[in-house]
N, C-alpha and C positions, 0 to 999 in steps of 0.2 A: 756189369763187373762188380764183384762183391768182395768184402773183406771177412775174414774169419772172426768169430766172436759170438757172444750171446745176444739175446734180444727179447722182446716182449713175447708172451705166449699168444698164440693165435689159434683159435678153434681147437684148443686143448693141447697144443704141442708147442715146444720151444722153437724159436727161429734159429736156424742153423747158421745163418750169415746175416751180417748187417750190410745192406747195400750202400753204395756210394751216394752221398748227398741225400740220405734217407729222409731227414726232416724236411728238406726243401722240396723233394719230390712230393711228399704228402701235402705240404702247404699249397703247392701249385695245382696238384691234381684235385684236392679238396673233395675227398670221397663223401658221399651222402647216403643216408639210409634209402634203400630201394633202388639205388643206382646200379648201372651195369658198366663195368670197367674192363679194358683189355690191357693185359700185361704182355706186350708183343715179344718180349725177350725174357721168358720165364726163368731160365738158368737154374739157380739154386733156390728160387722162390722167394727171395728176400722182399722184393716190392709187393708181391702178391700177399704175403703174410701181413705186411704193413697195412695194405688196403683193407683186407678182411678184418683186421683188428680195429681199424679206424671207424668203420661204419657197418651197418647191417645191409650189406650190398652183395652183388654177384660179380665174380671175376672170371674172365676167359683168359687162360694162360696159353701162350703159343710159344713153341720152340721147335726149330728144325732138327735139334739134337735129340735123337731117340733116348739117349741115356738120361737127359734132363727130365723128359716126360716120365720115364720109368721111376726115377728117384722122387718124383712129386706125387706118387700114388698115395703115400701116407697122408699128405696134406689134403688131397682130394677127399679122403675118408674123414679126416678131422673137420673139414669145412662143412660137412653134412648138407650137400646139395648146393652150396654157394660157389663152388669152384668147378670149372670144366677145363681140362687140359687137352690141347690139340697139337699133334705133331705136324707142323707146317711151317712155311716161311712167313715172317711177319708182313711181307709185302702183300700177302693175301688176307690181311686181317679183316677187311670188309666182308669178303666171302665167308671166312670162318665164322664171323659173328652172325651172318645171315643163316648159315647152316645150324647155328645154335639157337635160332629163333629170334634174333635181335636185328631189326632193320636199322636201328640207331643205338648208339651207346653214349654214356655220360663222360667218358674219359679214356684216353689212350696214353700209356707210358711206354717208352722205348729206351733201353739201355744198350747203346750201340757198341759193338766190338766183341772181343773174345772174353769169355768168363774165366774167373780164377779156377773153376772146376776143370775147364778145358786145358788151361795152361799147366796145371799141376799134374796132368796125366801124360807121361812121356810117350805112351803108345798113340796119342792123338797127333803128335808131331808139330805142335804149335810153338814149342820153346826149345832152345838149344841148351837150357840149363842141365837137362838130362838127355842122353842120346836116345833117339827113337826113330821110327820110320818118318820120312819126310811127307807127311800127309796133309794136315791143316784143314781138312774138310769139316765143316760144322755139321753137315748131314752125312748120310751114308752114300750118296750118289755123286756122280760127276768125276771130273779129273782131279787128281791130287796135285800138291805142290811139286812132287817129284816129276809128274808128267809134264808140267809146265817148264820146269828147270831143264829137263832133258830134251825137250822138243822145240822150244821157242828159239827164234832167231836171235842173234846177238843184239840186233836193233830193237826188237820187241822187248827183250829182257831189260835192256837199258831204259827203255821208255817206261815200263812197269815200275821198275825200282826207283826211277827218278820222280815220276808223277805221284805214285801211291806211297812211297817211302820218304819222299823229299830228301833223297840221298844224292849229295853232290858228286860222289864218286861212282855213280851208276854205270858209266861207260867202262870204267876200269873193272868193276865187279862183273859186269856182263861178259867182258872179254875173258876174265879168269874162269868163269863158269863154263863157257864154251870150250876153252882149252882143256879144262879138267875132265869134262864129260867125254871128250874125244878119246881119253884113255880108259875111263871106266864110268858107267852110269852112276849118277849121284842119287843115292837112295836114303840117306839118313840125315838127321838134323845136324849131327856133329860134322859130317862130311861137308855140308854146305857152309856151316859156320866157320870151319877151318879154311875153306877156300876164300871166303870173304876176308877173314882175319889176316890171310897171307898177303893181301894187297891193300888193305885199309888199316892204318895204325891208329891206336887211340891211347890216351893217357890213362893212368890208373883210376882217376876220379870220373872218367867219362863212361858213357854207356858202351856196351860191347859193340864192336864194329859191325856185327851182323844184324843188329837190332832192327834197323830200318829196312834192310832187305827182307827179313822174315815178315815184318809188318806188311810190306808191299805185296809179297806173295800171298799172304793170308787174305788180304782184302781182295786181291784179284781172283783167287781161286773160288772164293765164296760170293763174288760179285756184291760185296758189302755196300758199296756206294749206290749201285743200281737198286738193291733191295731197300736201302734207306729212302731214296727218292720215291719209289713205288709205295712204300709204307706211308709216307707223308701225304701223298695223293689219296691213298685209301682212307686214311684217318680223316682227311677233309670231307670225304664223301659220307662217312658214317657217323660223325659226331653230331649230336643234337645242338641246337642253338644254346650257347652257354657251356657246352661241353669243353673239356680241357685236353690239350695235347701237351705232353711233357716229354722232352727228349734229353737224355744225358749222353754226351759223346766224349771221346777220349783222343780224337785226332783232329787236327786243324781242318782237314778236308771235310770231314763229317760236320764239324761245327759250322763251317762256311756254308755248306748246303742247307742246314737247318735254318741258319740266320737269313740266308737269301730267300728261301722258300717262304718263311713267315713274313719277311719284309715285303715280298711281292704280293702275298695274299692280303696284307694289311694296307697296301698302297692306295692312297686316295688322290694323289696329284693328277692333274690333267696336263694340258699343254701349257705353253708360256707365250708371252708376247712375241717371242722370236720363232715360235714353232706352232703349227696348227694344233687344235685341240685333239687329244687322243682319247678315244672312247675306251674306258676301262671297265672291266667287270667290277661290281661293288665289292668291297672288302669282305672276305670270308673269314678272316681272323682278326682279333685284337691282340696285339703283342703284350704279354704280361711281364716280360723280362727285357727291359731296355738294354741292359748289359747282361752277359751270361753270369749265372750264379756259380761260384767256385767253392771248393772245400776250404775250411779254415785250417789253421795250423794244427789244432788238436786232431782233426780227422786225418790229416796227412801223416801225422806222427803214428796214428794207429794203422793206417793203410797207405803206404807210399804210392800205390797205384791211383789214389784219388787226386794226386797232384795235377794231373792233366785233365781231370773231369770238368766239363762245362755243361750247365743245364740251361736250356731255353724252353719257354712255354708260351702257349697262345690259347685264347678262348674263342670258340667258334661263334660267329655271328649268325643271323638268320638268313643271310644271303646264300644263293646257290653256290655249289662248289665251282671253282674255275674250270674251264675246259683245258684239255691238254694233259700230257703225261709228265711234264717238267723235266724231261731228259736233257734239256739245255743246261741244267745244273751240273751235269756230269763231265769229268775231264775226258778228252778225246783219247781213247785207247783202242788197240786192236781187240777184236772179239776173242773169247776163249777158243772158239772153234778154229779161227784163223791162226792163233798162236800155236795150237797143237799140231797144225800142219807145217809149222816152221817155215812160213812163206818167205 
């Protein structure tokens, strides 16, 4: 997620955006000459520009949004062979790196969530600030938010909105959506926002009543939490000993997943006198951030979206990657396929 503004020149061109927690990301990633780094959420290229400017290194930028890759073409040219952009999901970052000829890398940075570039384009359907199609897909494939809203059962809608939006009025909202779609299919961001606002009241200083519902649908449609968990596991596999993993998240569920993942990978405790010794895999990460790094008041003043940003980082040890896919970190939700069947 990025903020508008100027920035330092990188590879002959000015930075179009200043990414959230810019200085802290660089400090924890610690780019070095000759290193290979993955920017798993390329977006507007803010972190990539910063990494390229910080060291004579190579960057692999990944984004599932085709428009982000297209807009990064100029930066690829300016980087003169130091940047490769790949349209893919960041959950596949280990395979992407291998395809680019790198069995291991020196660092991975992930900026989780929707980008300013996506929010500011009404036709993408991520925001209700301007009316647009109820889409919310980060890539071009798969079901849209409209598909989910119009097909899911009331129970599934309530579960998605409650767990992913942390919305206490989820049941009331789900009921209102089901009632409204019985009259006419819900196709636009304004239509959905109006339905939510009709049953959830808010005071002038509070966020729009549809904010949490939109957030929940976006996360569900794009499987953002599943993508995050898979990306963390992929990063663990491909990072060199001493390699850095830096994750910036904007949602409590995302931050909790990153925190729990790193804590589990850094765990050294065994059993206790009250329980048998538990054989654990040796720690694959050292935690670099005992507490999450957050934006200061100056950055929040420049970019209000930075208010909810939290950065966590870890350094890879020389121990083998842990086994398993870490899906136990995910909330229990129905699958997208099941939801579309309106079971």
